[in-house]
Phi, psi and omega in degrees: 000136179296162180303137181278149174266116186256126177227141177288152178295140176198150179283079183255159177247004181280170179257040184271008177089004180271137181299149178224147181183173180273343180240156183287339180263009179255145180228133170251115180282123184212127177227169180276152172236123181237146176223118178263147177108337175194175180288144181272132179257143178298142175079008182283332187235148185242142185225145177245141171260117189244130178273106183291336182275356182233052177055042177057039179288132178283117183275314181215157174225128180223171172242168182287150176208132178055036176077017181222160174243111188234123178261164176290156186290147176241142179253133179253123184265338187243154173287158175139187179244132186233136186247129179228163174227131169262118186241131177270132176282152176296131186273324186058023176285139180302130175082356184260133173246122182290164176303137181300332177248111185276357184243143165240121182275137183235131176241128178248122179248121183250127178239157179242120182237097180058041176088355179256120181271138180230130181253125176247134185248136178233130178249142178281344169199168195260340190208154165265128181240112175257161178237146177240126177214122178291147174294124187293157176257154175233149177231133177252109180263131184229169175208174182233140180244131176236134177235115177270134174112339176195172181290142180279135178254144179295140176071014186280330185233148186244142182230150188234132177243115185240128178287136180267123184074192180059231183267359183052042179293139182242134177240148178230151178205160176239166181278155170263183185295338179266004178088006179280138179238119182233118174277155175300143181299142179254129180266143179232127181247009175206158181291157177153177177245128184239130182243138182229152170256130180244117184223162173263137177282118182295129179253194183231025180294131182296135176085356184258131171257121187272148176280119183262011183295139176253114181261149179251129178238132183240134177243121179253121184250124179229159180264137177218106179057051178067015175238139177272140178234140182244129176245129185251130174242146182077019183282158175059048175289163182251132173251125183243116174257158177233141179238134177227131172224171190223155181258165177236128180235164181229147171217151177246139176227153175276136176268359181252109183300333181288342180227074187284341186261123179278140176285164180300327181299335178271313183295335177293343181272002184297123179294157175230144180223109181269000180287160175243142186233142178267161183300137182095355180277136176273131182239124176271134181294140175277131179276148177295154182297331177230149176247002177215128182230122179258127176239180183301322186278343182161207185233132174258131183237128180285125182262350182117182181266144179298323175275183173287167180285359176217137176227158179251129180293129181225072175060028174198165179292153178255152174222135173251126182250111180270137181253135177238135178252144184248132174244113182296148176279148177301147182252142181231151183254160176237127180236167182227148171217152177246142175227155178271138177299325178265111183298344180272356178248136180263137179293131177288167180297327180300331178276312183295337176292342180274003184297121180293157173231151180224107181277356181289158172246141187237148178262167183300136180091351181287139176267130184240128175269135180294139178273124181283148178296155182298329177229147177248010178209128181231125176272129175228173178299126177089357179164198185225134171265129181237136179281128180271293182184170171272166177293342174200147178284329178211156178220153180252132178297127182224061175079012178200168178296162181238139176234133172258127180250118180259138183252134178245146175236151182250134175243116181289148179277136177274141180293152180254156174102183182287161182280130180295153182294146180285158178285166181296341180281348181297133182285337183231117180292150178289158178294148179289163180294343178274354176094014180290146178285142179281151170048053178197163176227163181292339180264003176080010179279123183294148174080351179248141175207163175233150177280186183292340179269000177088009180281146182283129177239113185234159177286162178288171181292340181277351180096358179283145178283145180250129177298138175287157176288144180285338179090352179199141178285351182289343179297332178296319180291325179296320179296317179298320180295326178296315177297321178298320179296320178297315181298319180296319180298320179297318180296318179298318180300313180298323181295316180296321181294320180298327182266000000 
């Protein structure tokens, strides 16, 4: 038990815990009652006076009044020491927390002095102290963020909540990816009206126009059954920012009106830019990978962009227009000629009519294949012209025209039928139809021979050779038939040629 506070009995009217009464043997138990947090009302708390020496018998029960707990007087007839407890009952009042120690111990000491009894009262403490605290209220102030023009990123924008008056407390929060803005909860421990300004902190993000609206949010805090409640008006306002950016495109045009169409080899070099640019951004033009392109028809040369090589975005898309100039390549021709293998023979018209022609024009470096004649063999009187070859199967244009020279050869036709008889001037007679050798004998004697029948055939006295006999008059008819066959063949040939 804590040390007791001992005071002698005296007829006091103060609330210092000293007994008071009209007689010296009478005691009035009296202590203070305190309540922090609000004003104390009479009768809110109840107290028992308990006689510890009489099995904790409750002697009296009272309530507080005027900030004190006062019991009716007790008279002590006997000397001695008497123990009491003043105990506060649990109040269960909303918001009230009772004193952690619900008892005040009281000791009464009675002495006898020449028949006069005197009671002295001692308290171990002077007061019961309760506390009153309302259950605090909380307010969750929120806002909404909207961004037009592109996807919203979490934590991208900052918002400020500032109390108007009072302590001018400032709170900050950022948006999440869904545009929600949540400030930390604000606690309120007393009633009242609290006013806030809600604004967006202006940033410097390129292309973004910030919402400068100032919204007012009011929190009204009231008590309800010892609990504070907060009502928010003007909550969850929307801040709308806008974002604008611009694209850059490229196009190629011909600067030569005679050649307005660009080839694929040039258009494939068109730059591309997938970036987006905000107003005020300087953009340098992308140069093509090549500035000179050679095609079959000539050469395309990049002259530059019609605009400058750098432009500044000014609230609209940019375009760079590249100009290409065309220089045609020199054109060359291909010709053909036919020549006779025999320089003493002239090609007939039937051959020269087969000479190919090529109306195409070729550029330098082009490979040209020789065009073959429609026929490689022509029958004419007396023989056949046959195409041999060109001087080359293909040629490459090398800064000049190209000529292919084709060579023809003539093959004479051989006569058909038997061999005509030799003239008398022939030095050697032809062999007989029987196959006898001319001018000879089996014995090797010059000038002598015999026929198949063994008859002697000799030269004349003048030394001229004598034709042997054929042995039959039918040989004349055979010779005539041979000439007739030759004539008939000639007629058939002319007839076929005419048709």
